[in-house]
C-alpha positions in Angstrom: 29.1 -1.5 2.2 25.8 -0.1 3.6 23.0 -2.7 2.7 20.7 0.3 2.0 22.5 0.8 -1.3 21.6 -2.8 -2.3 17.9 -2.3 -1.2 17.2 0.3 -3.9 20.2 -0.5 -6.2 19.0 -4.0 -7.0 15.5 -3.1 -8.3 17.1 -0.2 -10.3 19.5 -2.7 -11.9 16.6 -5.1 -12.4 14.6 -2.5 -14.2 17.5 -1.7 -16.6 18.1 -5.4 -17.3 14.5 -6.2 -17.9 14.1 -3.2 -20.2 16.4 -5.2 -22.5 15.3 -8.8 -21.9 11.9 -8.4 -20.4 10.2 -10.0 -23.4 12.1 -13.3 -23.1 10.5 -16.3 -21.6 13.0 -16.4 -18.8 12.2 -12.7 -17.9 9.6 -13.9 -15.4 12.3 -15.8 -13.5 14.7 -12.8 -13.7 11.9 -10.6 -12.2 11.5 -13.0 -9.3 15.2 -13.2 -8.8 15.7 -9.4 -8.5 12.7 -9.1 -6.2 14.0 -11.9 -4.0 17.4 -10.2 -3.9 15.8 -6.9 -2.9 14.0 -8.7 0.0 17.2 -10.3 1.1 19.0 -6.9 1.1 16.0 -5.5 3.1 16.4 -8.3 5.7 20.2 -7.6 6.0 19.4 -3.8 6.4 16.8 -4.6 9.1 19.2 -6.8 11.0 21.8 -4.0 11.0 19.2 -1.4 12.2 18.2 -3.8 15.0 21.8 -4.2 16.0 23.1 -0.7 15.6 20.0 1.6 15.7 19.0 4.3 13.1 21.5 4.9 10.4 22.2 7.4 7.6 23.5 6.9 4.1 25.0 9.2 1.4 25.7 11.8 3.9 22.3 12.5 5.4 20.2 12.0 2.2 18.9 8.6 3.3 17.8 7.7 6.8 16.5 4.5 8.4 14.6 4.5 11.7 12.0 2.4 13.4 9.1 4.0 11.4 10.4 3.0 8.0 12.6 0.0 8.5 9.7 -2.5 8.9 7.9 -0.9 5.9 11.0 -1.4 3.8 11.0 -5.1 4.7 7.2 -5.4 4.1 7.5 -3.7 0.7 10.3 -5.9 -0.4 8.5 -9.0 0.8 5.2 -8.2 -0.9 7.1 -7.2 -4.1 8.8 -10.6 -4.1 5.6 -12.7 -3.5 3.8 -10.7 -6.1 6.6 -11.4 -8.6 6.2 -15.1 -7.8 2.4 -14.9 -8.4 2.8 -13.0 -11.6 4.9 -15.8 -13.3 2.0 -18.1 -14.2 -0.5 -15.3 -14.2 1.3 -13.2 -16.9 2.0 -16.4 -18.9 -1.7 -17.1 -19.1 -2.3 -13.5 -20.1 0.3 -13.9 -22.9 -1.3 -17.1 -24.0 -4.6 -15.3 -24.3 -3.1 -12.6 -26.5 -3.4 -9.8 -24.0 0.4 -9.4 -23.6 2.7 -9.0 -26.6 6.5 -9.3 -26.2 6.8 -5.5 -26.1 4.1 -5.3 -23.4 5.9 -8.0 -21.4 9.1 -6.0 -21.5 7.3 -2.9 -20.4 5.6 -4.8 -17.6 8.7 -6.4 -16.2 10.9 -3.3 -16.4 8.3 -1.0 -14.9 7.6 -3.5 -12.1 11.2 -3.2 -10.9 11.3 0.5 -11.4 8.1 0.8 -9.4 9.8 -1.2 -6.5 12.8 1.1 -6.8 10.6 4.2 -6.4 8.8 2.8 -3.4 12.0 1.8 -1.6 13.6 5.2 -2.3 10.5 7.0 -1.0 10.6 5.0 2.2 14.3 5.6 2.9 14.9 9.1 1.7 15.6 11.7 4.4 14.8 14.6 2.0 11.2 15.7 1.7 11.9 17.0 -1.8 13.2 13.6 -2.9 10.1 12.0 -1.3 7.9 14.1 -3.6 10.0 13.3 -6.7 9.8 9.5 -6.0 6.1 9.6 -5.4 5.7 11.4 -8.8 8.0 8.7 -10.4 5.8 6.0 -8.8 2.8 7.6 -10.5 4.5 7.5 -13.9 5.5 3.9 -13.6 2.1 2.7 -12.4 0.4 4.7 -15.2 2.3 2.6 -17.7 1.5 -0.6 -15.8 -2.2 0.1 -15.5 -2.4 0.8 -19.3 -0.3 -2.1 -20.3 -3.2 -4.0 -21.9 -3.8 -1.1 -24.2 -7.6 -1.6 -24.2 -9.9 1.5 -24.3 -10.9 0.9 -20.7 -7.3 0.5 -19.4 -6.2 3.6 -21.3 -9.1 5.6 -19.8 -8.2 4.3 -16.3 -4.6 5.1 -16.7 -5.4 8.6 -18.0 -7.8 9.2 -15.1 -5.1 8.0 -12.7 -2.5 10.2 -14.2 -4.7 13.3 -14.2 -6.1 12.9 -10.6 -2.8 11.8 -9.1 -1.0 14.6 -11.0 -3.3 17.2 -9.5 -2.8 15.6 -6.1 1.0 15.4 -6.4 1.0 19.1 -7.5 -0.7 20.0 -4.2 1.9 17.9 -2.4 4.6 20.0 -4.2 3.0 23.2 -3.0 2.9 21.8 0.5 6.6 20.8 0.2 7.4 24.4 -0.9 5.6 25.8 2.1 7.5 23.3 4.3 10.7 24.6 2.9 9.6 28.2 3.4 9.0 27.5 7.1 12.3 25.6 7.4 14.4 28.2 5.6 13.7 30.7 8.4 15.2 28.3 11.0 17.7 26.1 8.9 19.4 28.5 6.5 21.3 25.7 4.8 19.7 25.3 1.4 18.8 21.8 0.5 19.5 20.7 4.1 16.4 22.6 5.1 14.3 19.8 3.6 16.1 17.0 5.4 13.5 15.4 7.7 15.9 14.8 10.6 16.8 18.5 10.5 13.2 19.5 10.4 12.3 17.2 13.2 15.1 18.7 15.4 13.7 22.2 15.0 10.0 21.5 14.5 9.0 23.4 17.7 10.4 26.6 16.0 8.7 26.3 12.7 6.1 28.9 11.8 2.7 27.5 12.9 0.7 29.3 10.2 2.9 28.1 7.3 3.1 24.6 8.7 -0.7 24.4 9.0 -1.1 25.4 5.4 1.7 23.0 4.3 0.0 20.0 6.1 -3.3 20.7 4.4 -1.8 20.6 1.0 0.4 17.6 1.8 -2.5 15.7 3.2 -4.6 16.4 0.2 -1.7 15.7 -2.2 -0.5 12.5 -0.7 -4.0 11.6 0.4 -4.9 11.3 -3.3 -2.3 8.5 -3.5 -3.7 7.0 -0.3 -7.1 6.8 -1.9 -8.9 9.0 0.7 -12.4 10.1 -0.1 -13.2 12.5 -2.0 -9.9 12.2 -3.9 -10.1 8.5 -4.4 -11.8 8.2 -7.9 -8.7 6.9 -9.7 -8.2 3.9 -7.5 -11.2 1.6 -8.4 -10.6 2.1 -12.2 -6.8 1.5 -11.9 -7.4 -1.8 -10.0 -10.1 -3.0 -12.3 -8.3 -2.4 -15.6 -4.7 -3.1 -14.9 -3.1 -6.6 -14.5 -3.9 -8.2 -11.2 -0.3 -8.2 -9.9 -0.4 -4.4 -10.2 -3.7 -4.3 -8.2 -1.8 -6.3 -5.5 1.1 -3.9 -5.3 -1.1 -0.8 -5.5 -3.1 -1.9 -2.5 -0.3 -3.6 -0.7 2.5 -1.1 -1.3 1.7 2.2 -2.9 -1.1 3.1 -0.5 1.2 2.4 2.4 4.0 4.5 1.1 1.7 7.4 0.5 0.3 7.1 4.1 3.9 6.9 5.4 4.6 10.3 3.7 1.5 11.8 5.5 2.8 10.4 8.8 6.2 12.1 8.4 4.4 15.4 7.7 2.1 14.9 10.7 5.0 14.4 13.1 6.4 17.8 12.0 3.0 19.5 12.2 2.2 18.2 15.7 5.6 19.4 16.9 5.2 22.9 15.4 1.5 23.5 16.5 1.4 21.6 19.8 -2.3 21.0 19.0 -4.4 18.2 17.4 -4.9 20.1 14.1 -3.3 17.4 12.0 -5.0 14.6 13.9 -8.4 16.2 13.5 -8.0 16.5 9.7 -6.9 12.8 9.5 -9.8 11.7 11.7 -12.3 13.6 9.4 -10.8 12.2 6.1 -10.6 8.7 7.7 -14.2 8.6 8.8 -15.4 9.9 5.5 -13.4 7.3 3.6 -14.5 4.4 5.8 -18.2 5.4 5.6 -18.3 6.2 1.8 -16.3 3.1 0.8 -18.6 0.8 2.7 -21.7 2.2 0.9 -19.9 2.0 -2.5 -19.2 -1.7 -1.9 -22.8 -2.7 -2.5 -22.9 -1.1 -5.9 -20.0 -3.0 -7.4 -20.3 -5.8 -10.0 -16.6 -6.1 -10.8 -14.7 -8.2 -8.2 -11.5 -6.1 -8.5 -13.5 -2.9 -8.1 -15.1 -4.2 -5.0 -11.8 -5.0 -3.3 -10.5 -1.7 -4.5 -13.2 0.0 -2.5 -12.3 -2.3 0.4 -8.8 -0.9 0.2 -10.2 2.7 0.4 -12.1 1.6 3.5 -9.1 0.2 5.2 -6.8 3.1 4.3 -9.5 5.3 5.8 -9.4 3.2 9.0 -5.6 3.5 9.3 -5.8 7.3 8.7 -8.5 7.5 11.4 -6.2 5.5 13.8 -3.2 7.7 13.2 -5.4 10.8 13.6 -6.5 9.6 17.0 -2.8 9.3 18.0 -1.5 7.9 21.2 0.6 4.8 21.6 -2.3 2.3 21.3 -3.9 3.8 18.2 -0.6 4.3 16.5 0.4 0.7 17.3 -3.0 -0.5 15.9 -2.6 1.6 12.7 0.9 0.1 12.1 -0.4 -3.4 12.7 -3.4 -2.8 10.4 -1.0 -1.4 7.7 1.0 -4.6 7.8 -2.0 -6.9 7.8 -3.8 -5.1 5.0 -0.7 -5.3 2.8 -0.4 -9.0 3.4 -4.1 -10.0 3.2 -5.3 -7.7 0.5 -2.4 -8.8 -1.8 -3.3 -12.4 -1.1 -7.0 -11.7 -2.0 -5.9 -10.2 -5.3 -3.7 -13.2 -6.0 -6.8 -15.4 -5.6 -9.0 -13.0 -7.6 -6.5 -13.0 -10.4 -6.6 -16.8 -10.8 -10.4 -16.8 -10.4 -11.0 -14.2 -13.1 -8.6 -16.0 -15.5 -10.6 -19.3 -14.9 -13.9 -17.6 -15.5 -12.7 -15.3 -18.3 -14.5 -12.3 -16.6 -14.3 -10.0 -13.6 -18.1 -9.8 -13.2 -18.9 -11.5 -9.9 -22.2 -12.9 -11.1 -20.3 -14.9 -13.7 -17.7 -16.4 -11.3 -19.1 -19.4 -9.5 -18.0 -22.7 -8.0 -14.3 -21.9 -7.4 -14.1 -24.7 -4.9 -15.0 -27.2 -7.6 -12.6 -25.8 -10.2 -9.7 -25.1 -7.9 -10.2 -25.7 -4.2 -7.0 -23.8 -3.3 -8.1 -20.7 -5.2 -11.6 -20.9 -3.7 -10.3 -21.3 -0.1 -7.7 -18.6 -0.7 -10.4 -16.2 -1.7 -12.8 -17.2 1.1 -10.2 -17.1 3.9 -8.7 -13.9 2.6 -12.2 -12.3 2.5 -13.0 -13.4 6.0 -9.5 -12.2 7.2 -9.9 -8.7 5.6 -13.4 -8.4 7.1 -12.0 -8.7 10.6 -13.1 -12.2 11.5 -11.1 -13.8 14.4 -8.6 -15.2 14.8 -7.0 -13.3 11.9 -4.9 -10.3 12.9 -7.2 -7.7 11.3 -9.6 -8.5 14.1 -7.0 -7.5 16.7 -6.0 -4.3 14.9 -9.6 -3.2 14.4 -10.5 -4.1 18.0 -7.6 -1.8 19.2 -8.8 1.0 16.9 -12.4 0.7 18.0 -11.7 0.5 21.7 -9.4 3.5 21.5 -12.2 5.4 19.7 -14.6 4.4 22.4 -12.3 6.0 25.0 -11.1 9.1 23.0 -13.9 9.8 20.4 -17.0 8.0 21.5 -19.3 9.5 18.9 -17.3 8.1 16.1 -17.5 4.5 17.3 -21.1 3.8 16.1 -20.2 5.2 12.6 -17.2 2.9 12.4 -19.2 -0.2 13.6 -21.9 0.6 11.1 -19.5 1.0 8.2 -17.6 -2.2 9.1 -21.0 -4.1 9.4 -22.1 -2.8 6.0 -18.8 -3.8 4.4 -19.0 -7.3 5.9 -22.5 -7.8 4.4 -21.5 -6.4 1.0 -18.3 -8.5 0.6 -19.4 -11.8 2.2 -22.7 -11.9 0.2 -20.7 -11.6 -3.0 -17.8 -13.9 -2.2 -19.9 -16.8 -0.9 -21.6 -17.7 -4.2 -18.3 -17.1 -6.1 -16.7 -19.8 -4.0 -19.5 -22.3 -3.3 -21.8 -22.0 -6.3 -22.2 -24.3 -9.3 -19.9 -23.9 -12.3 -18.9 -25.5 -15.6 -15.5 -23.6 -15.9 -12.5 -25.7 -16.8 -9.1 -25.5 -14.9 -6.3 -23.3 -16.2 -3.7 -24.6 -18.5 -0.9 -23.5 -16.2 -1.0 -24.3 -12.5 -1.6 -21.1 -10.4 1.0 -19.8 -7.9 -0.8 -20.2 -4.7 2.1 -20.4 -2.2 2.1 -16.6 -1.8 -1.6 -16.6 -1.0 -1.3 -19.0 1.9 2.0 -17.6 3.1 0.4 -14.2 3.4 -2.8 -15.6 5.0 -0.6 -17.6 7.4 1.3 -14.5 8.5 -2.0 -12.7 8.9 -3.3 -15.5 11.1 -0.1 -15.6 13.1 -0.3 -11.9 13.9 -3.7 -12.5 15.3 -2.3 -14.9 17.9 1.3 -13.8 18.3 3.4 -10.8 17.4 7.1 -11.6 17.5 9.1 -9.6 20.0 11.2 -7.8 17.5 8.2 -6.8 15.4 6.4 -5.7 18.5 9.4 -3.6 19.4 9.4 -2.0 16.0 5.7 -1.1 16.3 6.1 0.4 19.8 9.1 2.5 18.7 7.4 3.6 15.5 4.2 4.4 17.5 6.2 6.6 19.9 7.9 8.3 17.0 4.6 9.1 15.3 3.4 10.5 18.6 6.4 12.8 18.8 8.2 11.0 21.7 
């Protein structure tokens, strides 16, 4: 049987099972088991794609190629490590009275349904199904952000729902325009929205309609990416939801939304034979990097600060893919991988740190090295890694992006360097006293799950020194695909 069926079938089954038993004490272990099984299925799928090349499933409704296969594996991996992290974290939240049995059942079931929507969005060949699953992801994460049922979390969830609802409505209009352009060339009903069919005839698509479609699709899916100025939901959702949800929002959802934009960019470039899509992405990327770096200095909540850091890095990826070319696309894909790994590791550390201090205000979190050296070093190393300090891999990806910008878009390079410098100063100046200051906080009752933190950081460090040949091959093939080759 095609392993793809297991990739999205396992989290779907997990969501149904946990909807029944998610309030039990063993539900945390079941959540980890289903997430681990999804990762195993993703590895089997990856091995098959490496051996046999791109494959279809359910007719042509699902499609795996070099662009999405590594994202499927990355999504399943981060989903598994986040489930491991959430075991002790959510137990502490339950002990503190924040999570009732009903809320635990909602959390565990929606976690698996969220993973299901992400994996379907990555593997579907149908642009209409892609839109549906992105909307379903919005609904599941709204419930996860609001799970504490506090006034602040409900407000954040409502803001998230409204803003992303408006964004996804624009993406729907863009999808309709895409169908309008395709229907003139592929008169086969639903098959006109199959991405492989669109890719085959992209040179014959109406340029005017495709231009309009891409504008709406970029704004729509860009809302989910967190691009400025349609980013306002993201800091609130990170700050008010459970920390495991912050990890998967930054590590998974933003990637999948950017993946949707890339699929649309490939079609637009082929139809227009111009840099229209790339120029739009460069503009939104630069605006996001610049604005987010300035917002970082104003933050007092540690989770909001790293949420703005996510906006900055998604802007940097969008800028890289807008530049285009094999090097910039390669750097964007590498940065996408590293950001998922390192930002989720940071949120793991932040989650345990805020539980120890009983607050998310940075001025009240001090001396993590004395309370828990592993949490302190996890936060410090993760912060240095995401800030682009060598030898972590983010340095390599940012170096490639900056050097490509120097060659192809020299005027943008000083703006990027200034924004990255401001971000470094803002984050490092806040994290250093959190880690090394004096404290009287007592250790947590349950030992934190820090293996995922150092596994993620270890992978981020490895990619700074060495990219395995098969991963390098994926990046190169995906970079060529994004470039329309």
